[in-house]
N, C-alpha and C positions, 0 to 999 in steps of 0.2 A: 500572429498568431497560430501560423501553421508550426512553428517552435514549440508555441505552448502545446497545441494538440498534440504533437508528437512527446511530447514529456507527459507521459503516461502515468497511469493508476496501478498504487500496491498497497498491499495493506492487511488490517488484523480485524480481529475480534467481534465479539459479541456485546453488545453494550459501551463498555468502557477499554475492552480487551476482551482476549484469551482467556476463560477460566484454567487455571493451573490445576494440576492435579498436585495432593500434598505429594511434596519429595519428587513429583515425578518431572522430567526432562517435558519439553514441548516436543510432540509426534505430529504426522504428515497430516491425519484428521484432522485434528484443530488445527494447523496454520489453515487449511484447507476450509476448513468452517472461516475459519479468519477473513479468508481471502474473498468467502463468499459474502459476509456480513460488508466488508469494502466497496466490493462491486455495487451491492445495491443502495449502500450511502451515496456511491457517486453515479448512479443510475439515477437516483432521485434528486443528485443535487444538493447534498447534506455535506456543505463543505464542515460544518463545526462539527459534527458526527464523525466525521472522517477524522479531523484533526485530535478527537478524544480517543481514538487508537493508538495514538503516540504516546511516548514517554514524554512527559515535560520538556526535557532538554533533546530532543529528538533532532537529528540532521536528514533532512532531503536534500539528495543530488540530482533533481534532475538534467536530462541533457540538454544543451543549448540554453540553459538559465542558471541563474543565480544559485546559489544551494539556498536555503531554508531552514532556519535553526528554531527552534522553541514551536511550542504549537500556536502561538499566534501569527507565526510567518509561516508556519506549514498551513494554518487554515487559508490566509489569503492568497496564498500558492493556490491550491485546490480548487477556492472560489471561483479563479480565473479557468483552471481546465474543465471542471464541469460543467461549463456553460458552452464549450465544443464538441460533448463527445455524449453517446450514448451507448447502449449496449456493450457494457463494459462486461469482460470477461478475464479471472485470472485462476490460473492454476499451479497447484503446488506439484512441485517434481521433485524436491529432495526438501528433506530438512534433518540438520546435522547439531549433536550438540556442540555447546563451546562450554561445558563446565554447568551446574546446578542452576545455574542463572541465565544462561546465554545460551542462543541457539542462533545457526543460520540457514535459511531460508533460500533455495533457486527456485522460479516457475517461470511461468509466462504468461503473455498476456495478448488480449486481441479488442478491439472495440471499434466503433463505426465515428466518423467526425459529424457533425451536424449541418455540414454544407451538401449544396447540390451542385452535383451530384455527393450523394455522402460516399466517403474513402474508407476504409478498411484498414487500421493498421494493427501492425503486431509487435512481437518484442519481447525481450526476457529482461527477469531481476534478479537482484540478491537483497535480501532482508536481513540484518541482526537484530534480531527481536532479544530484548529482556523483561525478567521477572520484574514489576514494579506491582510492589504490595502484594495481593493476591492473583495476579493479572500478567498475561505477556503481552507485551506492546511493542510495537515497535519504534527500534532505537536507531538506525541507521536504516535509510531507504535508496536505493538505488539500480537505473533502469536505462537499457537503450533499445532503439524501434531496430528492427531487422530491415527494414527499407532503407 
């Protein structure tokens, strides 16, 4: 269970993704808004809502666990994780464009376990965002712990 809890939360979006500005690149403010939505869904235990923030063919690469590929697998992964954590916070540090329909975000996370006593977990992440329809969504998601 500790390996699953150490596999932390990263993400995106409002509703089904971050609204894309016409012909605009993903900026830091939009990425942070997406992270806030992801954290709210994680804190609410909403794995289905988290999965909708990813592209249909997204890949999640958690530390110490098998990769999850596609929304159904991603939802199953997060369903296990969100049961064990609370007080999830995600912070966008930098966003760099990778062309008109892709961007790279780096950031940090913190959360508490639902154990007694609770432990605080922290780490960093890299996300590749991809424009999907009119929204920006997570396409590749990888992170690791600072502990």
